[in-house]
Phi, psi and omega in degrees: 000130181290136179283142178290158177296319188226138167255118177265113184259124182241101172286137183226134174214118183047054188251025185301332182282338190236342193297323179296315179301318180297308182297319179302321181294329178284318181296336182273007183297143177292331171269122186253005181273071182212165168236152177249127176247108176262127179240111178275117185270058176069041181300150179251006177249208185267018180305313182301314181296316179298316181294322177297322177294318180296322180297322180293334185272342185211124183282358173283344186262130171244134183238136177229144177237130180222169177293151182298129180215000180096167185299322183297312180292329180290318176295319178301314179301317180297316179298317182296334182254017181253165183232355186291156176289331177235153179246135176230134180251136175226124176287147190293340179263010179240179177220172173233144178298158187300331182257016184299305186294320182294321179291316179298313185293310181298319180292322178295318181292314183297325184257005179053052183265141173274328177224136172230131176240141185233170178295152181233140177270126181250119178257107177304156185311116178082359183271147177260357177247152185241158171252137184268125177265115185237177182262139177293324182231075176294154179153187179246132189228158170278178188293323181292320177297319179297317181296321175300315179297323178298313179295328182272009181060032180251005170231176182275114180280347178274172184271347190268163181070025186222167174226131183237134172297137185300323185285001174284337186281130179225186181299329184280345190302321182244018185276073180219141186305149184300327185279002174277102183262338176241129179102351179290332177292319177301314181300316178301313180294326176298311181299317180291322179296323179301323183275344186282157172257312181230134180231133180245135175246123188232125177271342183273004174243120176258100195255358189207143174247105180263119179258117182302130180236111184291352177260005181288166182302319183295334181273329187251003184298138179242130180273082182264344181208154177274352185303315179299322178292320177298315181294322177299308184295319181288333174292320177296315179300314180301316180297318179294315181296317181298335180255015178056041183240003186295319179299321180296323188242019183298317178299316178298317181298314183292326176294319177295317179302317179298317180294316181297314184286319179294322177298316177300319181291325177294327180281326180219104187298336182290336184293337184295344181271002181288150183294324182296320179295317178298316180298313182291322180299320178294326179286324184285320191312311183292346185268353188269148183235341188251149186299316181299317180295319180295325178297315179296317181293322178299323177298317180295328179281335183229082186306336184296339181267003179304315180302321179293314179296325179294319178298317178297317181297315180294322178297319178297321178297317180298314179298318180297318180294322178297316179298320179298320182290331182278344181286000000 
């Protein structure tokens, strides 16, 4: 049996309100050389029943149901049960434009790309109009250039709106602890980027419709422990060291660590007293060059100034929101 060009993997969890819309958008693609892999991550609503009905109606759809393990394990399961030459991820509460797959695939083939990332349409909660998320530096890059852009938030750290060559995926791609709910997408892209030769970032392809969901992990996440942040950062460090890349990306790594840890402390002030934060702050301090970064790191080293820094941070958010409304 001939393998499809693309495997579209749809992780689903309690997605009864959106899963039909999502699958329909994939079935309407102008490029039809694909398979759909839906993986239900232990849903407690009628997602499983709906997906079984969809499978009966179209032989392009394969459906799997597994115990709840989180988005990372669900994507891993989907990749393991797929056959496509390229992998595409679509979240169950989102959709893709009709020409998404054909543009991604043709551009990847024409430019011999291992990874292609495209612009994404962002629909704020309840809005029928979208804001376009684009790249500051579109272009074609080697793997080291791409990883630098990834650390600098100048590429897409998420899995969607992209196409990945299947042979980039290895045992390490999803090897990150289950309780890491934020940052596992970054880690996946890092692992895939390490294996890639050529990566393209394109603003002239609008490949994804992201609908803001206030019930998503990013909206409801609670910073109750520093352990998930520690596991995320140490997984990133391990991947860089294993590929002899830590020296190349040490500055990027420490800046990311500073951002991850200071953000956690702003959300939960008690976390600043953890031993890992103190240890990392001491490690980060000699690597910093900019005043803003040194201020954040100084806060991690001296917890008593956290309330002052938090007030400054909140004031900046208020000013930023006011400016957005006035634009």
